[in-house]
Structure formats: structure tokens, C-alpha cells
N, C-alpha and C positions, 0 to 999 in steps of 0.2 A: 850182312856182315855180322850183325849181332847174333844171328842164328848160327853162323859158322863158328863164332867165338864160343857160343854155348855148346856147340857140338864137340869142338876140340877140347874143351874143358872137361868133357865127360869121358874122353879117351885116355887110356894109359899110354906109357912109352911104347910098349910093344904094339899097341893098336895103331898109333899114327905112323910108326915105322913100317908096319905091314901094309899100311894104306898108301905107301909110296911117298910120304912127305919126309923131307930131310929136316934135321934138327934146326938148321938155319932158317928154312922156310917157315917152320912153325913159329920160331922165335920172332921172325919179321911180322908174321901175321898177327901174333899176340901183341907186339909193339904197336902195330898199326891200329889194332882194335883199341888198345889203351889210349892211343893218341886221339882217335875218333871219339871215344867215350869222354875223354877230358874236354875236347872241343864242345861236345854237346852239353856237358855240364856247365862249361863257361858261358855258352850261349844262353842256357836256361837262367844262369845267375844274372847275366846282363839284361835279359828280358824282364826278370823279376825286379831288377833295379829300375828299369825304365817304368815298369808299372807303379812302383812305389813313388818314383819321382813325379809321375803323372798325377797320382793321388794327392801328393803333397801340393802340387801346383793347383789342382782343383780346390783343395781346402783353402789355399791362400786366396784364390779368386772369390770363393764364398765369403771368407772373412772380410775381404776388402768391400764386397758388396754389402755385407751386413753393417760394416762401419759407416758406409756411405748412407745407407738407409737410416741408421740411428742419427747420423748428423742432420739429415733432412728433417726427421721428426723433431729433433731438438730445435732446429731453426723455426719450424712451424709453431712449436709450443712457445718459444720466445716471442715470436711475432704476435700470437694471439694474447699472450700475457701483456705485451706492450700495448696492444690495442685496448684491452680491458682496463689497464691502468690509466690510459689516456681518457677513456670514457668515464671512468670513476672520478678522476680528477675534475673533468669538465662538469659532470653532473653534480658532484659535491660542491663545486664553486657556485653553480647555478642555485643549488638549494640554500647555500649560505646567503647568497644575494637575495633570494626570495624571502628567507627568514628575516633578514635585515629590513627588507621592504615592508613586510607585514608588521614588524615591530614599529617601524616608523609610522605606518598608516594607523596602527592602533594608538600610538602616542598622539598623533594628530587628532584622531577621533575623540580620544579622552579630553584633549585640550578644547576641542570644539564643543564637546558635551558640557564641560565645565563652564565654558563661556556662555553656552545657551542657557544653562541653569542660572547663571548669574544674571543674564539678560531677562529671563523669565521672572526671577525674583524682583528685579527692579521694575519690570512691567507690572507685576502683581501689586507692588507697593504703590506705583503711580495710579493704578486703576482702582484702588481701594475706595476712593470717594464715589466712584460710579456704581459700585455694587448694589447699593440700596435702591437706586432708581431701576436698574436692570431687574433686580429681584422682584420689585413691585410689579413690573410689567409681566414677568413670567408668572407671578402669583395670580394675576387676573386671568391669564389663559388657563392656568392649572385649575382655577376655581370653576371655570366653565366646564372643563373636562370632568372634574369631580362631580359637579352638579348633574351633568348628563349621565354619568355612571349611576347616580342615585335614581334619577328619573326613569331611565331606560335600562334598569338592571337586568341582564340576561341570567340564564341558569349558570351558576358559578361552580368552579371546581372546588372540591374540598380536600384538604390534606389531613383531615382528622384521622388519627390512628397511625400515621406514618412515623411519628416520633415514638409512639408506643412500640411499633414494630421494630424500630431501630434499637430501642432499649431491650426488647425481648431477644434480639439477636437472631434466633433461629427462625423467626418469621419472615425476615427479609432476605431474599436471595438475589445477590448481584455482586459484581466485581467491585472491590474496594476503590480502585481508581475511578471507575465509572460513577459511583455515588459521590465521590469527592468532586468530580467535574460537574455533576449536576448541582451539588451544593454551591459551588463557585458561581455557576450561572444564576442560581436562585438568589444568591447574595447580591449579584449585580442587579437582578430584577428588583429586589427589595430596596437597594440603594436608590435606584431610579424612582421607585414609587415614593420613597421617603423624601427624596429631593423635590419631586413634584408636589407632595403634600406640604413641604416647607414653603415652596413657592406660593401655594394657595393661602397658607396661614401667615406668611411673613410680609404682609403689606406694610410698607413704611408710611409714616405720616406725610412724608414728602411727596408721595405719589399716590395719594388716596383719592384723587379726584374721580368723581363718578364718570365723567366723560372719558377719561383715560381708560378706566376699567372696561367700559362698554366697547371702546375701540379694540382693546386687547382681546376681549371675549369674542368679538366679531371675527378677529383674525384667527383665533383658535377654531371657531366654528367653520370658517372658510377652509382652513387647512384640513380639518377632519373630513369635511365633505369632499375635498379634492383627493385626499388619500384614499377614501372609500371608493370614489369613482375610478381612480387609476388602478387600484388593485382588482376591481371588478372587470376591467377591460384589458388586463394584461395579455390575454390570449390573442389580442389583435396583432396586426403586422408591424405597426410602428412602435416597436418596443423601446427603441432608443429614446423616443419622445416621452414614453412613460417613465423611463429611468430618470431622464432629465427633469421631468416634472416632480418626481418624488424628491430628488436631491434639492430641487429648488425650494420645496417646503421645509426640508431639513435645515437648510442654511438661511432661511428667512429670519431675519433678526426680530421680526414682530412677534414671534412665538418661540419659546425655548425649545431647543433641539431635543431635549430629553422627552418632551411631551409628544412631539411629532413622530419621533422614532418609535416610542411606545405604542402610539396609535397604529403605525405601519405594521409592527410585529403582530399586534392583536388582529388587525384586519386581514393580513395575508394568511394567517392560520385559520381564521374563521371562514375564509373563502373556500377552503379545501373540501368542505362537505358538499359544496355545490359545483365543484370544478370538474371538467373533463380531463382526461389524461394529457391531452395536448397542452391545456392551460397549466397543468401542474409543472411540466417541464419549463414553461415560460415563467411561472412564478419562481422556480428555483434559479433560473437565469437572472431574474431581477434581484433576488436576494444576494447573489454573488456580486453582481455589479454594484448594488447599493452599499454592500458591506465593505467593498474595496475603498469607498470614500468615507463611510461612517462605520467603523468596526463594531460599534455598540449595537448596530442593527442585527448582526449575526447572533450575538449573545442573547439578545431579547427574543429573536425568532426561535432559536433552539430552546430557550427557557419556556416559551409559550407552547412549543411542541411537547416538551417534558410535562408540562402541566396538563395538557390535553390528552397525553398518552404516556403512561408510565413505562410502557415497553420500549420506548425510544431510548431509555437510559442505557441498557435495558435492565429492568429490575422486576421482581415479582414479590408480592406480599401474600403470605399464607394466612388463611382464615383461622382465627382463634377466638372462641367465644369468651374466654377469660380476659382477652385483651380488648376486643371490639364491643362485646356485649350483645350487639344485634347485627343481623346480616346487613341491614341498611347502612350501619356505620362502616362496615367492611367495604361495601360497594362504593361508598363515598371515598374511602381511602385509596381504592384502586383507580379512581378517576371518574366514577359516575357523577353526572351533574344532578343538582337538586333545584327544583323550582317550586315555590309555594308549598314546601313540605313534601313534595313527591319526587321520587327518584325516576330518572329517565328510563326508557325501555332498553332492553338488551340489544335490540336491533339498532337503536340510535347510538348506543355506546360502541358496538362493533363497527358501525359505519365510520364513526369518528376515528377509531383506532386505525382502520384501513386507510382513510384519507391522510392522516398524519404520517403514517409509515410510507405512503406513496410519495408524499412531499419530501420526506427525509431521503428516500431512495433516489429521487431525482436530484436532490441537492448535492449529495456526496459525489455524484458522477459528472456534475456540471463543470465544463471547462470553457473559459472565455479567453481568447487570445489577448495577452498583455495584462491579464488580471489574475491574481492569485486567489484560488479558492481555499480559504483557511480551514475548511472542514470538508476534506476531499475523500477520495475512494479508500485511502488507507484507514480513515475513521469508519467508513462503512464496513470494511473488512473486519476491523476490530469489533464493531457492533455485532456482526454475524458470529464471530468466535465467542464472544461473551454471551450472546443469546443462547447458543447451543450448549454452552458450559453450565449456565446457571438457571435458565428458565425451564419450567416443566411444560409438558405438552397438554394444552387444553384448547377450548374454542377460541379464547381471546388471543393467546400467544400464536396459535396456528394462523389466524387471520392476519396478525401483525407480520408474521414471517412470510406468508404468501404475498402480501401486498408489497413488502420490501423486495422480494425476489422478482416479482413481475416488473418492477421498475429498474432495479439495479443488477439483476442477474446477468444481463448481457455485458455490462461494463465490467463486472467482477470476473466473468469468464475471460474476457479479453486480457485482463491484467494478470490474473492469478492462475489461469489454466488448470493444471493438475490439482493444485491445492483447492480450487473451487469445486472441482469434480469430487474430491475427497470429502468436502463439506456436504455436498449433495448426497453422497453415500451414507454419511452419518444421519442426515435428515431422513432418508428413505429407510435405512435399517433400524434406527432407534426412535426418532421423533414420530414418524408415521405409524409405526407399530404401537407405540404408546398411545397414540390417538385412537387407534382401532380397538384397543383394549377397554376403552371407556364406554363402549356401547354403540348402538345404531341410531343415535339421534340424527335427525335430518340435517340440521345445521352443521353438525360435526362431520357428517358424511360428505356434505358438499365441499367443505374446505379440504378434507382428506383427498377427495377426487381432484381438487384443484392443484394440490401439491404434487400428487402422483402424476397428473397430466403434465405439469411443468417439467418434471424430471424425465419421465418416460418419453415425452414428445420432444425433449431437448429444446424447450422454448427459450433457453438462455442463448441459443444461436440466433434468435430473431431479435432485431433491434426494436425496442418498444416504440409504440406510436408517439410521435411528438418529439423524440430525442434528436433526430436530424433537423427537424424544423426549428428546434431551439437555437442552433447556430445560424441558421438562415435568417432568423429574425434580426440578427445583428449586422448582416451584410447583404449586399445586393447579389453576391456570388454564392453559388451553392458550395457547401463544404464537401470534401470527398467522403465517399462511403467508407465505413470501417470494413476491414478485411475479415472474412469469416473462415474458420477452420474447415478443412476438407471433410466431406462426409465419410470418406474411407477411413481417415484417421480416427474420426469420432465413433464410427461403428466398431473399430478395434477397441477403443476406449470403453465402449459400452460393455463389450464382452469381458474385458479385463477388470473393470471396476466392479462388476457384479450388481449394478444398479437394478437390472431387470431380472434378478435371480428369484424374486418373490412371485 
């Protein structure tokens, strides 16, 4: 039809007449064509309207879905905000209640403390009349101890030159907090010594009876012998009996506690030169147990260790001829003993340094169930950091470091892991290298080999002998073994740390 219409449109009047079409037929066909064309146009417009309506309907559906989704999100947000608000209110209320409870407890504690102070003041006032008699008894015992110290005087430590080093400033290398802590312990030690001396000299006329003095002196001698025997046999299995025996001497009213505790601190440190490693851990355990009942014992033991080994502070005194005058005076300042005008040998000094550091390494890691170790592994870790920061590398400091690592390396690795590995890297990279630069001395080479072997062979993974036995001595049951890191992870750490790069 469209083709016919287009063909007729191209013909003139003569052409369609000659073709045999009448004018009416042509007009009808044209009209029909126009009608058909109009219908097609209307159909197309109707279809287009349907498409537009469908598009609008789809948009409306999408809009409604979006509104529903936004409504759901809003409901979820409101729900979670409500939950958080309820939680915050609940926690806030609990915190306020806890704060009020703590304040009430603090107030009660302050009131109880004030009442205790008042009670102590009254008790002290009531006991004033008995002080003279008690002092005389203690004086007799102290006299015995003092006389024995004069008769059996061992080689003594000398602190000559330490004050000069402190005044010179640049000669003393140590952390300020560490030297203050040592001074505090030294002050406690001096106060105990002065107290005992006052007991010796403060005999009252009321209790000057010779018989009484002999009885007290006998008690003091008995306690000293008992403490000496107990400290010598601490490595035995019945360690609880030893602890009870020591505490019994401390709380025996026949002899002042300051004297018996001072004897214990002196004897336990003296024993280290002759102790095996198993016994050292047992000694550390006894110190912790005894100190829980008599805190003064820990201060006096640490002070005795400081006096026997200056590296336990840790501190180092540099030699200066203008300050010390002679080499002998310097050796006395760093802890060499002197007897009858002669300085002890280097071997003896190094041996004492190692034994003291082993006891210290055992002490800081000792744990007893139900008992607080007031000088624990955090103090040992602080010691290691201060040691590496301030002390130079030489024969004395190297032996002190190796002895400490042999005893405490396992426990330090268990607690500090990567930080302890980093410390070993510093030792291997800086400390050992500094030792090697000092020459090929046989004693120095030996301790260098010991430090290198400890790090390269990873001996800090091996529990030191006697450490597990330490806890078994307090119980019939064996304590569980400590877990060790896997070798695979440690091998990776060895590569990463660079410890074996040399």
C-alpha cells in the first residue's frame, strides 16, 4: 500500500489516466492510504505512550523500593543506637557505683589506718617502760656478734674511692635511679648496723646482770650456728623445714631480729662461692619465702650482694690515678677484698662476681605460689637494660653478664621474647666486638666464647639446672614444665635477627 501510494504520487494526471485509473479510484486510494497512515501514526503514538507509562511505573517501583530500603536502614540504625545508649547507661551506672564503692573503701581504710596509728601510739606509750630491759637483752646478743666479728674478721669489702668517684662524676657510670636504690639499701644496712651497735653499747643498769648477759650471748651464738647450718644445707629436699627454722630464729624473742636477719643475709651471700647451681636456685627460693615474712631480709641480702659485687647495681668505676692514687686503692673501690694488707687475686674476685650474679639471676625469676617476689623478673630486665647502657665491656663485666644470662636467660626469653632477642643482638654486635678488640688474653677469650656459645647455641631455650627442682622442693607434686618456642620459628628469628651474621 505504501509502495502504491508512493508510485501514484510520482505520476501526473495524464499518466494515471492513461494507466486506466479513474479520478474517483485514485481519490479513494489516496484517502485509504491517508487513513491507513493516520492509523499507523496513532498506533505508534499509543505504543509510545505505553512505553512511557511502563517506564514511569518502573521508576515508581524503584522509588518505593528505595524508600523501603532507607526505612529499614533507619530502623536498624535506631535499633543499634538504642542498644548502645542502653549499654552506655548501664556501664556508666556500674562505673559510678564502683567509684562510690572504692571511695567508701578508701575512706574506711583511712579510718582504719588512723585508728591503727592511734592504737600503735598508745601501745608504744604503754611499752615505754619495757624498752630498757629489751634493749639490754638485745645489747648482750649484739655484743656477742660484734666480738665474734672482731675475733674472726674475714677479708672485708672496701668502699674507699666510691665517694671520690661520685664527686668526680665522670668516673662513675651507672643509672641515677639504680645508684639511688643502692644508696637506699645501703642506708637500711647502716641503720641496722647502727641499731645493733646501739644494742651492744646501750646496756641499762637494770639489766646488767652477768648471768643475763651470758644467757643472751648463748642464744645469739646458738642462732648464728643454726642459721649457718641451715644456709649450708638449703640444697636439701626438706626446704620448707629450713624456711621454718630460719623464721623461727627471726621471731625468737631471745635475740633481736635485726641481728638474726643480718646474720642470715651475710651467710646466704657467703655460701654462693661454694654453692652448686641447684643450690643457688634453692637459696633464691628461701630468700623469697623468708622475705615474705620479714621484708628486711630482702633489703639486707640485696645490699650484701651490692657490697660483694658492684656490677649488681649495675655500676662501673673508671680508674683515675689523680682520684685513687694507687691501683690497689682502685681495686678496693670496685670490690676487691683485702686481708692483712694484701689484695685478693683476680681469680677470686671474678669467681665472687659470677657467684653473686648467679644468685641475683636466680632470685629475680623465682616464683612461689601465694608469695610475692618483691624483686622479680622486671627488675632483672631493668638490670640488663641498665647494664648494656652504662657498663663497658671488660673481663669483669663480661663474667657478670654471662653468669646472669646463664641463670636468667631462659626466664627472660619466656617473658620478653623479641625484646630479649634484640638485647642479645646488641650483646653480640657491640659488647662481644668490644671485648675482642681488647686482645687475645686467655681469660677474656674464655668468657667471649661463653657469651657467643650462649647466643649462637640458643641456650636461653634450655631451662637452667635446678630451676624446676626449685618449685618441686616446696611440694610433693611436680610442677608443669615450661613451654618452649618451636625450633622453626626460632630458626627464622635467627636469620632475621642477624645474630649469626658475624
